[in-house]
N, C-alpha and C positions, 0 to 999 in steps of 0.2 A: 753780552746779554744772554747768548746761548749758553755760555759757561756758567752763568749765574743760575739759569733755569735748570741745567743739568745738576748743579750742586744741590739745589733745593730738592730735586727729585731723589738724588742720592741720599740726602739727609732724611727725607720722608720715608724712603724704603728702609733705611737703617733703623728708624724708629719703629716702623711696623714689624720688622723682623725681631726687634727687641721685645715688643709686646707679644708677638707670637711665641717667642721663647719662654716668656713669663707664663703664658697660658699653658704651654706644653709642660713646663715644670709642675704647675699646679695639677694638671690632669694626670701626670705620671704618679704624683704623690697620692691622689685620690684612688687611682687604679690599683696601686700597690696595697693600699688599705683594704680595698674591696676584695682583691684576690687573697689577701692574708686571712680573712675571716670567713671565706666561703669553704664549706665542706668539700671533700673530694668529688662526689657526684655533682654537686651544684656548680663547682668550678668547671668541671668537664662540660656541663650544659652551657654555662655562660660563655665559654670559648667557642662552642659549636654553633650557637644560634646565628651569629652574623654570617658564618660560612654557609649555613643552610639557606639563608636568604640570598646569598650571592650565587649559589649554584642551583641548577635544576636538572638533576640526573635521576634516572629511574631507581637507582639503588640507595638514594638518599632520602631521609625524611623531608617532607615539604615539597615533593615532586608534583608538578602539575603538567600533564601531557598536552592540554589544550593550547592552541595558538591564539594570539601572539604571546610569546614568552614574557613572563613578568618576574625577572630576577636581576641580580647584579647590584652591587654597591659601588659608587664612584671611588676609584683609586684604591679599591680594597686590597689589591695585590701587594700594596706597599704598607699594609697595616700589620701590627704585631699579632693580631688574631689570625690572620691568614697564615703567617709563618708558624704559629703555634699549632695549628691544625695539621699542616703539612709535615711538621716534625713528628706527628703521631699518626702515621698513615694507616695504622692497623684498623682504625675506625672507618676509614673511607676508601681504603685500597690505594693503589698507585695511580694518582691522577696527574696526567701530563699538564705542564704549564699552559699549553695552548687551550686546554679545556676549561681553565679557570678564568680566562679572560673574556669579558663581555663587552661587545662593541657599543651596546646601547643600554647601560645600566639604568634601572628604573628608580633606584633609591639614590638621592643626592646626599642625604645626611642620615646617619643612624646613631642615635644617642640613647643612653639609659638615663632615666630620671628617678629621683627619689633617694632612698636612704643608703644604697650601696656606696661603700667608701667613706661613710660618715660615722659619727659616734653612735648613731641610732640604728646602724645595721644590725640585724639579728637573723637567726635561723628562719624566722617567719617572713623576712623581707621578700616582697614580690619582685619579679623582674618586669619592670614597666619601661617600654621603649617608645620614643617618638621616631617615626619614619617620615622623612621629608621627601616629597616628590614634586615634580612639575606637571600639573594636570594637563597642560597643553600638549604633553607628549604621550597622553594616554587616551585610548578609546575606552568605551564602557566595558568591553570584553577584557581588555588588558588589566583594567582596575579590578574587575571581578576575579581574574586569575591571581592577582597579587593578594587579594583578601583570602582567596581559597588557600594559597600557599601558606600564608601566615596562620590560618586556622589549623592547617595540618601540623605546623610546628607547635602551636599551643597544645594540641591534643597529644603530640609526641612528648612534650615536656611534662604534662600532667601524668600521663600513663607510665612513663619510664623513669621519671625523676621526682615525682610528687611535688612538682614546682608549678606555681601559678605564673603564667606569662601573659602580659597584655601588650598589644601593639596599637598605637594610635597613628593612623595615617594622616599626614598634614600636607597641604599644598603650600609651597614656599610663598606665593603671592598672598594667599589668604592669611597665613600666619603673620606676615608683615603688617597686615591691617587688623590683627587680633580677631580674625574670623576663624571659626573652628567648624565650618560646614563640611559635609561629606561630598562625595563625587556627584555633582549636578543635583544636589539636594539642599534644602534650606537649613540654616543653622538652627538647631533645636537643642539648647543646653542651658542649664541654670547655674553652672559653675561660674565663678567670677573670673572673666577672661583676663583681666589685667594681672591678677595674682597668679593665674596659671602660668603666664609667661614669666613672671618674676620668679616663681619657684623653679621653672625650667632653667633659667639662666643661673640660678643659685645652686641647683643640685645636679645639673646634667654632667654625665660622664661621656666624653668623646670616644665613641667606639670605632667608627669608620666614616668615610665620606668627607664632605666639606665642613670646614670650621665656621661657626657663626661669626659674622663681622663684628658683632657686639663685643667679642672677647678682646679685640685689639684696638678699640676706640676709647677715648677718654670717658670717664664716668660723669654722670649728672649733667649731660647735655640736654638742651631743649630739643623738642622734636624737629623743628625746622632746621636747626643747626646740624643735627644728626643726618637728616635726609640730604642736605646739600653736601655734607662731607662725604657721604657714601657715594653719591652721584659723581663727585669730583674724583674720588679715588678710582672707581671703576672706569672712569673716562681717561685715565692716564695709561697710554700704551707701555710706558717704561715700567709700570707696576704689574703688568699682566702676568709676568712669570710668578709673581707672589700671590696675587689675588684670584688666580684661576682655581685655587683650592679653598676659596672662601665663599660663603653664601650669606646674603642679607635676610635676616628673619625679623628685622625691625627692632625697636627699642621699647622700653617700658616707661610709661608716663607715671608721674606721682599720682596716687589715687585721690579721687574726689570723694565727697561724702557718700554718694550713691554707690561707689565701688566698695567702700568700707561696709556699708549697710548690707549689700549683697554678699560680700565675702564672709561676714559673720553669720548670716543666714545659711549660707552654703555649709559652713562647718558645724552648725547646729544639726543639719541633716546628716553630715558625715559622722557625727558623734555616735551614731548607732554602731558603726564599725570600730571606732576607737575614741572614746571620750577624752583620754589623756592627750593624744595627738591633736584632736580637734581644738581643745582649749588652748594649747600652746600656739597653734597656727592662728586661731581667731584673735588671741591677745596681740600677736605680732601685727596683725592687720589693724586692730584697734589703736595701737600705739601711734598710728599716723594722724589721729585726730588732734594730737597736741601740736603746739607750735614751737616746740623745743628744737634746737639745732641738732641734737642727737637723733631725733626722729624725722629729720627733714630730708633724709636720703633713703633710697630703697636698699634693702639688705643685699640684693644682688650686686649693686654698685659698690657697696662697702666691701664685699668679698672680692670684687675684681681688683681692687687696689692692694689686695694681699697676695695676688697670684705669684709675683716674683719671689716673695719671701717664704712661700709654703715649703714645708719640709716634713720628712717622715716623723711621725709621732708628735706633730705640731697641732695643738688644738685651736690656735688662734685663727687658722684659715679653714676651719671646719664649717660647712654650711649650716649645721644645726647649732653649733656653739654660738655663732653670732645671733641666732634666733633666741637662744637662752639668755644671752646678754641683754638683748633688746627687751624681752618680756620681764626680766628681773628689774631692769631700770624703770620700766613703766609702772610696775606694781609698787616699787619702793617710793616712787614719786607721786603717783596718782591713785593707787588702789591698795594702800598698805594693809587694809583689813583682809584682803585675800592673798597676801604675799605668801603665807604659810601654804595655802592650797597650790599655788603655782610652783613652789619648791617641791612639794610632793609629786606634782606632775612631771617636773624635770627629773627627779630621782627615779621615778617609775619608767620614764622614757629611756633613760640610760641603762636601766636594768631589764630591758626587754619585756615590759608590760605586754600582756597580762601574766606571763609565766613568772616573771620577777626572779632574777638571779643575778648575783654580782658579776661584773665583767671579768674577763680573763686577767689574772694577776700580771702586772707589768704593762698592760695594754694602755694606750692613750685614754681610752674610755674609763678605765679603772683609775688612772691618775687624776682625771677630771672629777670623778665622783668622790675620790678621797679629798680633793681640794674643797669641794662643796661641803662635805661633812665637817671639815675643819672650820671653814669660814662661816658656816651656818650654825655651828655649835650643836650639831645633832648628837644627842646622847646615845650611848650603846643600846640602851633599852628601846629607844625609838627606832634605831636601825633594825633591831631584831623584829620589832613589830612590823615595819614596812616589808622586810624580807620574808616574813611569814604570810604575806598576802594570799598566796595560793591556798593556804589552810584557814583563812578567815571564814566564818560562817557566811552563807549566801546572803543573809540579811545585811551583814556588815559590808559586803562587797557592793550590794545594791545601794546602800547609803552613800558610799563614796561616789558611785556613778551619778546618783541623784544630785549630789553636791556639785560635781563638775558641770552637769547640765544646767543646774540653776545659775551657776556663774555665767555660762554661755548666754542664758536667757537674759540675765541682768545686763550684759554687754549689748545685746540686741535692743533691749528697751532703752538703754542709754543713748544709742545712736538715734532711735526714733524720736526721743525727747529733745535731741539737739536741734532738730528742725521740725516745726509744728506740722507742716503739710508735706512731709518728706515724700511719701508715696505719690501724692498728687503731682508734686513738682517733678518727680522722676519720670512719670508717664508723659509729660509734656514734650520731652525731647526724645522720646523713644519711638522706634518703628513699631508696627503692629506685632511683628514676631517677637520683638524684645519685650513688649507689654505682656504677651502671652507667657514668655519665659519668667517674667517677674511674678505673674500671678501664680504660676506653678510653684516657684520657689517659696512665695509667701504661704501658700497652702500647705506645702510640705513642712515648713517651719511650724505652722499652726498644729499640724498633726503630731509632730515630734514633741511639742511642748504641752499638748493637751493632757490635762490631769482630771478630767471630769469624773464624777462618781460613777462607778461601774465599769470604767475602762480597764481592760485586762492589762496589768502592769508588765513592764519589761523585766527580764532577769538581769543578772549582772553580765557585763561584757565577757567576763571570764568564762561563765557557763556556756554562753552561746558559741564559743569557739571549740567546745568539746563535743564529741559524738559518743553515743551510749548504745550498748548492746541490749540493755534491759532497763526498763522503767517500771517501778513498782507503785501501784496505787492501792491504798487501803484506808480504812477508817481507824482513827485512834480512839482511845477510851472516852474522850469528850464528844465524840460523834463527828469530828471534822475529818475531811478527806486529806490525806497527806501523800506527797510524791517523794519518792526516795530513789536513789541510784548510786552506783559506785563510779567515781571518776576513773578514767583510764589509768592503768598501772597502780590502782589501789584495790584493796580487798573490802574494806568496810564501806557500807552504804551510808550516805548522808541524806538528811531531809532537806529538800530544796524549796518546797512550797507547801503551804497549807491553805485549805479553802473550806468554807462551810458547805459548798455545793460541788457536786461531781463535775459539772460543766465549767466551774471556775478553775478546776485543775486541768481539764482537757483544753480549755481556752488558753491557759498559760503555756501548756506544751506547744500548742499551735502557734501562738504569738512569738515564741522564742525558738521555734524550729528545732526542738529537742528530739522530735520523732522523725526518723528517716526510714521510710518503708523499705523492706527487704534487708535493712541493717539493724533496726531496732525492734525489740519486742516489748509490748505493753502488757504487763501481767496485772490483772484486776482481781484483788482478793475481796470478795463480797458474797454474802448469802443471796443477794439479789442478782438478777440476770438482766443483761441488756437485750432488748428486742427492737426490731425495726418494724416492718409491715408483715412479718410472718411469725408463726409460733416458734420457729427455730431461733435459738439464741444467736446473737451476733457479737462482734468484738469492738473494742474502742477504735479499731482501725476504720470501721464503717463511719463513725462520727467524724473522724479525721478526713475521710475521702469526700464526704458531701460538702465540706466547707472549703475545699481547695478550688482555686488558689486563694490563700488568705491575703497575701501581699500582692499589690498591683503588678501586672506584667510590664507596664510602661508608665511614664509620668503623665500621660495624656488625661488620666482621670482627675488630676489635680487642677485642670483648667476649670472645673466646675465645683460647686459645693458638694460636700459629702452627702450621699443618699444611701438608704438601706438596700443591701443586695440579698442577703440570706439571713434566715433565722432558724437556728437549731433549737427545737423544743423537746425537752426531756420530761416525761410524766413519771413521777416517782410514786410507787405504791409500796410503802414499807410493810403494810399489813394487807393481805389479799382480801380480807373480809370487809375492809373499809373503803377500798377503791383508791382513786387518785387523791394523794394527800399534799403533794407539792408539784409545782411546775417550775422548771429551770429553763431560762432562755439565754442563748448565746447568739448575739446579733452582730453581723458583719456589715460594715459599710464599704462604699466604693473606694475609700482611701486606705483600706486594709486595717481599719481599727476594729477591735473586738470589744463588745460590751456585754457584761453579765447582768441579768435580771433574775429575780426570784419571787415566787408567789407561794405563800403558805395558804392552804385551803382548809376550810372548816369541814372536817369529816362527818360532822353531825348534820350537815346540810345534804339535800338530795344530790345525786351525781349530776343531774340535769343542770342544777344551779352552779355546780363547780365547773362544769364544762363551759358555761357561759362566762364565768369569771376568768378562765384561761383565755377564752376568745377575746374578752375585753382587753386583757393584757397584751395579747398578740396584736390587736388592732392599733395599739399605740405606735407600732412600727410599720404602719401601712405605707405602701409606695407602689408605683407603677411596675417596677421590675423586681419586687421582693419575692423571694422563693422560700417556702417553708419546708422544713424537714422534721418529721416527728419520730421520736424514739421513746421507748418505755424502759424503766428500770423496776422490775418487779419479780416476784417468784414465778408468776404465770401471767402471760400477756393478756390484757383486757382488750378483746376484739372490738368493743363498742366505743372505747374512749376517744380515739382519734376521729372516728366518724361523727361522734356527737359534737366535738369541738368544731369540726369543719362545717357542720350544718349552720352554726351561728356565724361563722366567718363568711359563708356564702351570701348571707343577707347583708353583710356590712361592706365588703370589698367591691369597688367599682373597677373592673378590669377593662381597659381599652387600649388597643394597640393600633398603630397606623394601618389603614386599609380595612379596618373592621368598623361596623357601625357603632356610634356612641350609645350603648345601651348597657344595662346591668348584665354582666356575664357572671354566672355563678363561680364563686371561688373554687368550687369542686372541679370545674373544668381545668383550672390551672394546676391544682394540686394532684 
């Protein structure tokens, strides 16, 4: 009996070792692809980062002197990253082995997530890391010291390598339960938790620390079976030699309708950053609503079965290639009318959208895109058109972005239509915090898809990713205001936006964050001069400042309906002898939405009546917390105009704040 048990344990150990070898093979292939396409400086940083987390020395970036020490990665001394750094000691000096060993490492697992080592890796790829800890081994001070250390490394990376780095600290027990709360703080997130873990397992690169148990267990297991198997394995003394280097982060369940609904909503919000990526990820999520066998498994489980066969330049085991396969199959079968759009999205994703350039000749990415060009029968003229995307007019780029977002919106409404009372049924099974998060997500989706008249539109995603040293504002021959600028590394200026009103142009600049103080200059070419509350002329920068911040600093504002926060009023006097002829309003609400309003005034009427008309227009935006900012555009400032308008407003606005008696307070007090 004992011999039979020992034989079983030996067989089980051999199988686990085989699965571990399969994952190690896959991870080596991914790592080689990542290192292959990182530039020299980015590669240097990529190798340094885990070492800087492991060490805490005064001469190293990331040093935190306060106690208790928060550094160290489990078993880091046996990693390739450790050896690579010590082979290049010029960066860190001669460090004795005894100084690199940590008796109580605070990081159990250190993993990179995202596009590195995949076909979608590009020069713009961020470095995003999951850091797994055991919160029971942390005091609040030690956790704070770890955050401080990581913030130092983020700053070091940005300032010395121009590389964005993000660290996500996760507790192993929380992650097992799909909880993403901070240290002793409630979970406040609107991202779809199930799909976050699926993407983690599908895209993670093992950097150092313990290996997730998920990698060596069979795919497509039920949750109960998975839990029992993990408990059984960790309870076997004969397997301790193997499993001491593993950590259980839980498994991923198949998504329910609520998960799909929240997942698509989340990617609608993320489409501001990259509509191409958002559409592909959302379509992958949507594919789970079908009952086909091909869509009945999670992509991370599909990928796991390819670990052993992964090889260099092999596209079949690429985390994003399997996404492309899934979304293409879904569109061919269920949404053929938008198949062309999804093919464009895949093409751009492989060509490093939004910069759009062909992959390196001979690379796996280039081989894959050549295969798509052949199988999709893309004509040379169509390829030239797609590759010229950076040179498309701004309106054409905006049209593509709009089409991508409309497709996302269609998917969102498709899910809502699948179940009549979807949101009502969702809330039944939710805790109060989850209901809060759902409301925030729904309102953020509403803001993203809002196309009400007057709302300041978004620029193309391409434009928002560029910075400008000079923005030119002037009127054209038809009397419209135009915004022009030269893109980086170009000489000729391009017209990016046109508006009938000056605030329409300024609002567009604010909405799309094209103006960066101390980096960008706005040059206004006009015979009229901008004034605020003094006779001395002011600049467009003053208009920008009074409206900041435009975008919310946190998601908490989306717990409530949008309300007006600020109104910028520009009184336009084209002819000094006629007084105010136009009033332009730029209104900002609590969700960060900007709306343009415009009022043409009859210059044949007395000024007193015109002031009343402007006050009537402003009163439409009344609210408890609304703040008004007046500017004039004229040859000479009219010192009576703003005062005259405020007199009418003082009679109309009821201002009441907590702690003050409910009585009419003159608007002038607030202004």
